[in-house]
C-alpha positions in Angstrom: 98.0 90.2 72.7 95.0 87.8 72.6 91.9 88.2 74.7 93.0 85.7 77.4 96.4 87.5 77.8 94.7 90.9 77.9 92.3 89.8 80.6 95.1 88.3 82.7 97.0 91.6 82.4 93.9 93.6 83.4 93.4 91.4 86.4 97.0 91.8 87.5 96.8 95.6 87.2 93.5 95.5 89.0 95.0 93.5 91.8 97.4 96.4 92.5 94.8 99.0 91.8 92.4 97.5 94.3 95.1 97.6 97.0 95.8 101.3 96.2 92.1 102.1 96.2 91.7 100.4 99.6 94.5 102.3 101.1 93.2 105.6 99.7 89.7 105.0 101.0 90.9 104.0 104.5 93.1 107.1 104.7 90.3 109.3 103.5 87.8 108.0 106.0 90.2 108.4 108.9 91.2 111.9 107.7 87.7 113.2 107.0 85.6 111.3 109.5 88.1 110.6 112.3 86.7 107.1 112.8 86.8 103.6 111.4 83.8 103.1 109.2 83.8 99.7 107.6 80.4 100.2 106.0 81.5 103.4 104.2 84.7 101.7 103.2 82.7 98.9 101.6 80.5 101.4 99.7 83.6 103.2 98.4 85.4 100.1 97.2 82.4 97.9 96.1 81.9 96.6 92.6 78.5 98.2 92.7 80.0 101.6 93.1 82.8 101.0 90.6 80.3 99.9 88.0 79.2 103.5 87.7 82.5 104.1 85.9 82.6 100.9 83.9 83.8 97.3 84.5 85.1 97.3 88.1 88.3 95.4 87.0 89.0 97.9 84.3 88.6 100.8 86.8 90.9 99.1 89.3 93.3 98.3 86.5 93.4 102.0 85.5 94.3 102.8 89.2 97.0 100.2 89.0 98.5 101.7 85.8 98.4 105.2 87.3 100.2 103.9 90.4 102.8 102.1 88.3 103.4 105.2 86.1 103.3 107.9 88.8 103.3 106.4 92.3 101.0 106.5 95.2 100.3 110.3 95.1 99.4 110.2 91.4 97.0 107.3 92.0 95.5 109.0 95.0 95.0 112.2 92.9 93.3 110.1 90.1 91.0 108.5 92.6 90.1 111.8 94.2 89.4 113.5 90.9 87.7 110.6 89.0 85.8 108.6 91.7 85.2 110.6 94.8 83.0 113.4 93.3 80.4 110.7 92.4 80.9 108.9 95.7 80.4 112.2 97.7 77.2 112.9 95.7 75.9 109.4 96.4 76.7 109.8 100.1 74.9 113.2 100.3 71.8 111.6 98.8 72.1 108.6 101.2 72.4 110.8 104.2 69.6 113.2 103.3 66.5 112.8 105.5 63.5 111.3 103.8 61.3 113.6 101.9 58.0 114.3 103.6 54.9 115.5 102.0 53.6 118.7 103.5 50.6 118.4 105.8 47.4 119.8 104.6 
């Protein structure tokens, strides 16, 4: 398989992986937060976040392959195990109150 064919295949797998990731994230936000939170959804699915794990298309392609091989529950399990610990850590930092220097 040449580089152009390989890239096309990755993008096809990523297209499906992106859809699975979006469904997972929306379901998780509703389940955990009980609300519609578009900003959080954007943070969870952004290329900026996925870059932490490598090329965003490659990460989404991996999700697509897991989905193709094992179905939705397998893909959701992969996302929960591989991506969400880092996301949760980032969110905890994001939601922490700003550090204040003690008064003298």
